[in-house]
Each structure stands twice: as structure tokens, then as C-alpha cells.
C-alpha positions in Angstrom: 0.0 0.0 0.0 1.1 3.5 -0.8 0.1 6.3 1.6 0.4 10.0 0.7 0.6 12.0 4.0 -1.4 15.2 4.2 -2.9 17.4 6.8 -6.3 17.7 5.2 -8.4 18.0 2.0 -10.5 21.1 2.2 -13.2 22.8 0.1 -10.4 25.2 -1.0 -7.0 23.6 -1.5 -3.5 24.4 -2.4 -1.4 22.7 -5.1 -0.2 20.3 -2.4 -3.6 18.7 -2.1 -4.3 18.9 -5.8 -1.1 17.1 -6.6 -1.9 14.3 -4.1 -5.4 13.9 -5.5 -4.0 13.6 -9.1 -1.4 11.1 -7.9 -3.8 8.9 -6.0 -5.9 8.6 -9.1 -2.9 7.8 -11.2 -1.7 5.1 -8.8 -5.0 3.4 -8.5 -5.6 3.6 -12.3 -2.3 1.7 -12.6 -3.7 -1.0 -10.2 -1.3 0.1 -7.5 -3.3 0.6 -4.3 -2.8 4.1 -2.8 -4.6 6.3 -0.3 -4.3 9.9 0.8 -3.8 9.9 4.6 -5.2 13.0 6.4 -4.7 14.1 10.0 -7.3 16.7 10.7 -10.7 15.9 12.1 -13.2 16.9 9.4 -16.9 16.0 9.4 -17.3 17.2 5.8 -14.3 15.3 4.4 -16.4 12.7 2.6 -18.6 15.4 1.1 -15.5 17.4 0.0 -13.6 14.7 -1.7 -16.6 13.9 -3.8 -16.4 17.4 -5.3 -12.9 16.6 -6.5 -13.8 13.2 -8.0 -11.9 11.3 -5.2 -13.5 8.1 -3.9 -14.0 7.3 -0.3 -11.6 4.4 -0.4 -8.8 6.7 -1.8 -8.7 8.7 1.5 -7.9 7.5 5.0 -8.4 9.9 7.8 -6.9 9.3 11.2 -10.1 9.9 13.2 -12.1 7.7 10.8 -9.5 5.0 11.4 -9.7 5.0 15.2 -13.5 5.6 15.2 -14.1 2.7 12.9 -15.9 4.9 10.4 -13.7 4.4 7.3 -16.5 2.5 5.4 -19.6 4.2 6.8 -22.5 4.4 4.3 -24.0 7.9 3.9 -27.4 8.5 5.5 -29.2 11.8 5.3 -30.1 12.9 8.8 -32.7 15.7 9.4 -33.9 17.2 12.7 -37.1 15.0 12.5 -34.8 12.0 12.7 -33.4 13.0 16.1 -36.5 11.8 18.1 -37.0 15.0 20.0 -39.4 14.8 23.0 -43.0 15.4 21.8 -43.4 18.3 24.2 -40.6 20.2 22.4 -41.4 22.9 19.9 -39.1 23.5 16.9 -38.7 26.9 15.3 -37.1 26.2 11.9 -34.6 28.7 10.4 -32.5 28.8 7.3 -29.2 27.8 8.9 -30.4 26.2 12.2 -33.5 25.4 14.2 -34.3 26.5 17.7 -35.8 23.9 20.1 -38.0 25.1 23.0 -39.3 23.4 26.1 -42.1 25.7 26.9 -40.6 29.2 26.9 -37.0 27.9 27.4 -34.6 27.6 24.5 -33.0 24.2 25.2 -31.3 23.3 21.9 -30.0 24.7 18.6 -29.8 22.2 15.7 -27.4 23.4 13.0 -27.5 22.4 9.4 -24.7 21.5 7.0 -24.0 24.5 4.8 -25.6 24.2 1.4 -28.1 21.6 2.4 -31.7 21.7 3.4 -31.9 20.8 7.0 -29.2 18.2 7.1 -28.0 17.9 10.7 -24.5 19.2 11.4 -24.5 19.9 15.1 -26.9 19.7 18.1 -26.1 22.3 20.8 -27.5 21.9 24.3 -28.2 25.0 26.5 -28.9 25.5 30.2 -31.8 27.5 31.6 -29.5 30.6 31.4 -28.8 30.1 27.7 -25.2 29.0 28.3 -23.8 26.3 26.1 -23.2 23.0 27.9 -22.2 20.7 25.1 -22.5 20.2 21.4 -23.0 16.9 19.5 -21.2 17.1 16.1 -22.6 15.1 13.2 -20.7 13.8 10.3 -21.8 14.4 6.7 -22.5 10.7 6.4 -25.3 11.0 9.0 -24.0 9.8 12.4 -23.0 11.5 15.6 -19.3 11.6 15.5 -18.2 13.5 18.6 -19.3 15.7 21.5 -17.7 18.9 22.8 -18.1 19.9 26.5 -17.7 23.4 27.7 -16.7 24.8 31.1 -18.5 27.5 33.2 -16.4 30.1 31.3 -17.8 28.9 28.0 -14.5 27.6 26.8 -13.9 24.1 25.4 -12.9 21.7 28.1 -13.2 18.2 26.6 -14.1 16.3 23.4 -15.3 12.7 22.9 -15.2 10.8 19.7 -17.4 7.8 19.0 -17.6 4.5 17.2 -20.6 4.0 15.0 -22.3 2.2 17.9 -21.8 5.2 20.2 -18.8 3.9 22.3 -16.2 6.5 23.3 -12.9 5.7 21.5 -11.0 9.0 21.9 -11.1 11.7 24.5 -9.3 15.0 24.3 -8.8 17.3 27.2 -8.0 21.0 27.2 -6.5 23.6 29.6 -6.4 27.4 29.2 -3.3 28.8 27.5 -1.7 32.1 28.5 -4.5 33.9 26.8 -7.3 31.8 28.3 -8.0 29.9 25.1 -8.3 26.1 25.0 -5.0 24.2 24.7 -4.9 20.4 24.1 -3.3 18.8 27.1 -4.0 15.1 26.8 -5.6 12.6 24.4 -6.7 9.1 25.5 -7.3 6.3 23.0 -9.7 3.8 24.5 -9.7 0.0 23.8 -7.5 0.0 20.8 -6.2 -3.4 20.0 -7.1 -4.7 23.4 -5.4 -2.0 25.5 -7.7 -0.1 27.8 -6.0 3.2 27.5 -3.2 4.8 25.5 -2.1 8.3 26.4 -0.9 11.0 24.0 -0.1 14.7 24.6 -1.7 16.0 21.4 -2.9 15.1 17.9 0.7 15.3 16.6 1.7 12.4 18.9 -1.5 10.5 18.0 -0.7 11.0 14.3 2.9 9.5 14.9 1.2 6.5 16.4 -1.3 6.3 13.6 1.3 6.3 10.9 3.3 3.6 12.8 0.2 1.5 13.0 -0.5 1.7 9.3 3.0 0.3 8.8 3.2 -2.3 11.5 -0.2 -3.8 10.8 0.3 -4.3 7.1 1.1 -7.7 5.9 3.2 -6.2 3.2 5.9 -3.6 3.2 4.3 -0.1 3.2 5.5 3.0 1.3 4.9 6.5 2.7 5.2 9.7 0.7 5.0 12.9 2.7 3.3 15.6 0.7 3.0 18.3 3.4 6.4 18.7 5.3 4.9 20.1 8.4 2.7 17.1 8.8 4.6 14.2 7.3 8.3 14.6 8.3 8.0 14.1 12.0 6.0 10.8 12.0 8.3 9.4 9.3 11.4 10.3 11.3 9.8 8.5 14.3 9.2 5.4 12.1 12.0 3.0 12.4 10.7 -0.2 10.7 11.4 -1.3 7.1 8.7 0.9 5.5 9.8 3.0 2.5 9.8 6.7 3.2 9.9 9.6 0.7 9.5 13.3 1.1 8.1 15.6 -1.6 9.4 19.1 -1.7 6.3 21.2 -2.7 7.7 24.5 -1.5 10.7 26.7 -1.9 13.2 25.0 0.4 15.3 28.0 1.6 14.4 31.0 3.7 16.0 33.6 1.4 14.3 33.9 -2.0 17.5 34.8 -3.7 19.9 32.3 -2.2 18.6 28.7 -2.6 22.1 27.2 -2.3 23.3 28.8 0.9 20.4 30.4 2.9 19.0 28.6 6.0 16.6 25.8 5.1 12.9 25.9 5.6 12.0 24.9 9.1 9.5 22.2 8.1 12.0 20.5 5.7 15.1 20.9 7.8 14.6 17.8 10.0 14.3 15.7 6.8 17.3 17.3 5.2 19.3 16.8 8.4 18.5 13.0 8.2 18.6 12.2 4.5 19.9 8.7 5.2 16.6 8.0 7.0 14.6 8.5 3.7 14.6 6.6 0.5 14.4 9.8 -1.6 13.1 13.3 -2.2 10.7 14.3 -5.0 10.4 17.7 -6.6 8.4 18.8 -9.7 11.1 20.9 -11.3 14.6 20.1 -12.5 15.9 23.5 -11.3 15.0 22.8 -7.7 16.3 19.3 -7.9 19.7 20.6 -9.1 19.8 23.0 -6.1 18.9 20.2 -3.7 21.5 17.9 -5.1 24.1 20.5 -4.6 23.1 21.2 -1.0 22.4 17.6 -0.2 24.9 15.4 -2.1 23.9 12.3 -0.2 20.2 12.7 -0.9 18.5 10.9 -3.8 16.4 13.7 -5.5 14.0 12.8 -8.3 12.0 15.0 -10.6 8.4 13.8 -11.2 5.8 16.1 -12.7 2.7 16.8 -10.6 0.5 17.2 -13.8 -0.2 14.4 -16.2 -1.9 14.4 -19.6 -3.5 12.2 -22.1 -1.4 11.4 -25.2 -2.2 13.6 -28.2 -4.0 10.7 -29.9 -6.5 10.7 -27.1 -7.1 14.4 -26.6 -8.1 17.4 -28.6 -6.9 21.0 -28.6 -9.6 23.7 -28.6 -8.4 26.3 -31.1 -7.0 29.3 -29.2 -8.8 31.7 -31.5 -12.2 30.2 -30.5 -11.8 30.9 -26.8 -14.0 33.7 -25.5 -11.7 34.9 -22.7 -8.3 36.4 -22.7 -6.2 36.3 -19.5 -6.2 33.8 -16.7 -4.6 33.9 -13.2 -4.7 30.9 -10.9 -3.5 30.6 -7.4 -3.6 32.0 -3.9 -4.3 35.7 -3.7 -1.6 37.2 -1.5 1.2 39.8 -1.5 3.9 37.3 -2.5 1.9 36.6 -5.7 2.1 40.3 -6.5 -1.5 40.5 -7.7 -1.2 44.2 -8.0 1.4 43.9 -10.7 -1.1 41.9 -12.9 -3.9 44.5 -12.2 -1.6 47.4 -13.2 -0.4 45.4 -16.3 -4.0 44.9 -17.4 -4.5 48.6 -17.2 -1.6 49.1 -19.6 -2.9 46.3 -21.9 -6.3 48.0 -22.0 -4.8 51.0 -23.7 -4.1 48.7 -26.7 -6.8 46.0 -26.3 -9.8 47.9 -24.8 -11.9 44.8 -24.3 -9.2 42.7 -22.5 -10.6 40.4 -19.9 -8.7 38.9 -16.9 -10.2 36.4 -14.5 -8.6 35.5 -11.1 -9.3 32.0 -9.7 -8.1 31.7 -6.1 -8.7 32.7 -2.6 -6.9 34.8 -0.1 -7.2 36.9 3.1 -10.3 39.1 3.0 -8.4 42.3 3.6 -5.9 41.6 0.8 -8.6 40.6 -1.7 -10.5 43.8 -0.8 -7.3 45.8 -1.3 -7.0 44.4 -4.8 -10.6 44.9 -5.6 -10.2 48.5 -4.6 -7.2 48.8 -6.9 -9.4 47.5 -9.7 -11.9 50.2 -9.1 -9.3 52.9 -8.8 -7.9 51.9 -12.2 -11.3 51.8 -13.8 -11.0 48.0 -14.6 -14.3 46.8 -13.1 -15.5 45.7 -16.5 -12.1 44.0 -17.3 -11.0 42.2 -14.2 -13.1 39.6 -12.3 -12.3 37.8 -9.0 -14.0 34.4 -9.4 -12.9 32.8 -6.1 -11.8 29.1 -5.9 -13.4 26.5 -8.2 -12.8 22.7 -7.8 -13.7 22.3 -11.4 -11.1 24.6 -12.8 -9.8 21.9 -15.1 -13.0 22.3 -17.1 -12.5 26.1 -17.4 -9.0 26.3 -18.9 -10.3 25.8 -22.4 -12.0 29.2 -22.3 -8.7 31.2 -21.9 -5.9 32.3 -24.2 -3.0 33.3 -21.8 -1.9 32.5 -18.3 -0.2 35.3 -16.3 2.1 34.7 -13.3 3.9 37.3 -11.2 5.0 35.2 -8.2 8.0 36.1 -6.2 8.8 32.4 -5.6 7.2 29.0 -5.8 8.0 25.4 -5.4 6.7 24.5 -8.9 3.3 26.1 -9.7 0.8 23.5 -10.9 -1.2 26.1 -12.9 1.6 26.5 -15.4 1.7 22.9 -16.7 -2.1 22.6 -16.3 -2.7 25.6 -18.5 -0.1 24.6 -21.1 -1.8 21.1 -21.3 -4.8 23.0 -22.5 -2.8 24.9 -25.1 -2.5 28.1 -23.0 0.8 30.0 -23.4 2.2 31.3 -20.1 3.8 34.7 -19.6 5.6 34.8 -16.2 8.1 36.7 -14.2 11.3 34.9 -13.7 11.5 33.2 -10.3 12.6 29.9 -8.6 11.0 27.5 -9.5 8.8 26.9 -12.5 9.1 29.4 -15.3 12.4 28.1 -16.9 11.3 24.5 -16.2 8.0 24.8 -18.0 8.3 27.7 -20.5 10.3 27.5 -23.7 10.9 31.3 -23.8 9.7 32.7 -27.2 8.2 29.4 -28.3 5.3 28.6 -26.0 5.4 31.5 -23.6 7.6 34.3 -22.3 9.7 34.8 -19.2 10.0 38.4 -18.0 12.3 40.0 -15.5 10.6 40.4 -12.1 8.8 43.7 -11.8 8.9 44.4 -15.5 5.2 45.3 -16.0 6.0 47.0 -19.4 7.5 43.7 -20.6 4.4 41.8 -19.4 2.2 44.3 -21.3 4.2 44.1 -24.5 4.1 40.2 -24.6 0.4 40.1 -23.8 -0.5 42.6 -26.4 1.8 40.9 -28.9 0.0 37.6 -28.6 -3.5 38.9 -28.3 -3.1 40.9 -31.5 -1.2 38.3 -33.5 -3.4 35.4 -34.2 -0.8 33.4 -36.1 1.8 33.7 -33.3 -0.7 33.0 -30.5 -1.8 29.8 -32.4 1.8 28.7 -32.8 2.5 29.2 -29.1 -0.7 27.4 -28.1 0.1 24.4 -30.3 3.7 24.3 -29.0 2.5 24.3 -25.3 -0.1 21.7 -26.0 2.2 19.4 -27.9 4.9 19.6 -25.3 2.7 18.7 -22.4 0.9 15.9 -24.3 4.2 14.4 -25.3 6.4 14.8 -22.3 4.0 14.5 -19.4 1.6 11.8 -20.4 0.1 9.6 -17.7 2.2 6.6 -18.8 5.5 8.6 -18.9 4.9 10.0 -15.4 3.9 6.6 -14.1 7.1 5.1 -15.5 9.0 7.7 -13.4 7.2 6.6 -10.3 7.8 3.0 -11.1 11.5 3.6 -11.5 11.8 5.6 -8.2 9.7 3.1 -6.2 11.0 -0.1 -7.8 7.6 -1.2 -9.0 
């Protein structure tokens, strides 16, 4: 079995989670059993993965494992199914219902967002309206846990249940220096015949969980850590014969301009300090691999693309001239992505291409997004620039666009670049580590521009948008390269070679 170690899969994900979801599909398609392992307690996990086309048996969550709920069928649970006392009166609202015993509000029953009355929590109140406890319900329709609150209203204890209602995990909290709940102890009840096992926090429980996945397998297990802050520690603690690999999905050094000498990223440092403990390291770009090999001469570093394609014989390019939209930006909306540079560049492009359209797909901090939206208004670009938030079906939207723009300061290998190119979208990007020179053949299927050169961005955008012949040539070059070099079979062969399959 192959396990890809992650913290979570959320409704809005980064390239780390997207890469893992693509990989688990690739492995299982090649008849090689694989699962994404997640650490975070998430009652909506099995709803979320369905939106990304990931099957329940392709994800294994730590809490599901210990609660015995990995193969739970889905049941729709409404407030009417809770068997409330007949004397209770229910006042139904849009997001939750209030439950009264006479004049006293005794419960609030919350609904799963986006559903009609599907139970998400059941909150119990005392006669003063203070919250005593809250039952938490899983998307699949069963009571998963209960939270208990102290007299100060702060979380004091959590219990997690098996499908039959037995307590299998308890977590206790104490106030931190600011009076907020701090996990102090976790008890695992009745696991493998032992009455109680004690852990300090979920990190320690996760170490034990990873070890159990390895120890209880009849065959040798392979772990691939996708998120360094989650996977490195439990794999360092694992001393059996399991295979252990670390992906490097982020820029590995603290100084953006000195990848060869600057102090290493704190999450990756423990792995880099113990390279002999791991079977190898994986990165998506050759330029980062070269830097890692220079810094870590004893480490085995392999380049494997995160994006796979169908061969040209099984796919079709939508002509670039038939696409209704111009510019595409994909990724997190934050200062290090220099979104303001793109907005100002669009203002310059508009002087030559008045109807230019630019769509941003991604999420970010509310204050930063508002700042960028205000800049759009200030530059009179409301009709030209649109913030479309995060979309899980972005793969189905690429074919509507003609160019991808990227102004990052740094990246560990942006997935949007090869994804866009696989749809025949040329990329125009600032030069940074890592990605542009790995993916773009400058002047053939895109352009690489010096950082901060908004005039250069403008010139290349206008050049391609106003030259149909050149835009078509760039589109076809990008498409042909990705559908030749990064087909599913070629990427799978790289995994086979690395893993000895």
C-alpha cells in the first residue's frame, strides 16, 4: 500500500492537495493501491472529496481509522430523525432550528451549509442560555463527537465515538496564557485490546497512527509525505522497514534569492538533516532538484511532474482563436503573488486591447482581496477584471482562456503553469525559482519576463493577443509539449523507476 501523508483536504486547497489527488488517481488507475492519509478531524471530508472526484476508499483519515468509520455508508439525517421529545417545539430557520421546552430555549440544531436541514450539530443549553455541550454530526449522517464546555464557556473536553456510540477517543483542554483552549491530553480507549493509551496532542497521536499503518500491514508499506509540516515528524519516528519519501512542494530556503546557501525551511530541515533515513526526495522541477542535489549530495532527489496528460492521440486542442476569454490567473491571492502587478499590467494592456478580460481564480485573506478589488476600481477596470474565487472544477474552465499570467516572487513549482499549457494556453511569467524556466520555452510557448517588468508583461500580452498566427503557434507548442512529455504513462514510469515497481 502507498500512503500520501497530508494534513487535510478542504473545500479550497493548495497545489499540495491537488497534486496528491491527481497522484492517488494515477496510482489506482495503474492497479497500485494508494490512499491519501489525512490528519485533521473533518466531518465534511467525505462530502468534500466527492467534489474533486476522489473516492472514499482513496482517502484514509486518522479519526475515521480510530473511530471505525472508514467505510460508513451515507445517510441523510434531518432534525425530524433525532426523536426529540414530543413536548418540544421547533422553530425552523434557514441555517439552524431553535428547540424550545415551553418558553425555554434548550437546543440549537445546526444544518450542514448548502443543504436543506441536514444535521451538522446539536447544541445543548442550560436555563440561562449557556452552552453546555455540542454533539457534532458527520456528513454521512451519524453522531461523530461531543464537545463539553466549562463554566467560562471555553472548550474543556471532546469525545469521539464509534458507529455504535462507544467512546474511543477523549481529548482534554486547559487554558493557555490567553485563556484559550490548549490540548493537554488525548486518551485512546480500547484500541487493539489495550484499555487506555495516552498522547499529549494530535501530533503524537498521528505519529502512532502512521506507525500502526506500517506495523499492521502484511506487506511492506511506502509513505510519501506531501506536506512537510505534517509528514516529516512521524516518518522520522518510524524505524521499521517501510519506505519513506519526502516531496518538496515548497521553496526550500528562507532567502528567496539564495537557494544554495540560505538557511533551510524549518519544516523541511529535519528531513534534510536526516537524509539517510529517507529513500528519496521528490520535486516537480529540475531546477529545484539541481539545487537540492548541490546542497544535499547524499540525498536521492528525483523529478516527477505533478501534472499528467493524455497522449495527443486521445485528446483534442480547442483552437485558441475560438476561446471567449483572454487572461487567466490561478493561485492564492496574497502579497507574495504580486497580484497588484497583474492588475496594473491589465490597465496598460487595456490601452491597446480595450476589451481585454482577466479572470482571477483563487482565494486569499479578505483584507488583501478587498485591497486588490479597490485597486481594480481605482484603475477603472471593473469591466475588465473579475475575481471568481476558488473552483474545484477549474480543469473544465481552462479551455476558455488564451493566456496564463504569473507574477509570483517564488514558488516550489506552480501547478497552474503545466495545467494551463496542457490546455494549449501559453504562459507569460516573471522569472523566479522554481517553475518558469522549467515549464516555459521562452519565445516558443510563452515568455519569461524580468521580475517587476510590467512593461514587458504588457508588450508580450499585447503581442500575442493581437497576432493570431503567433498565438496559435505558441498554443500548439505548449499543448504538444505537455501531451508528449507528461503523459500519464511517462509520469507513471518515473514513479515505477523511483519506487522499484
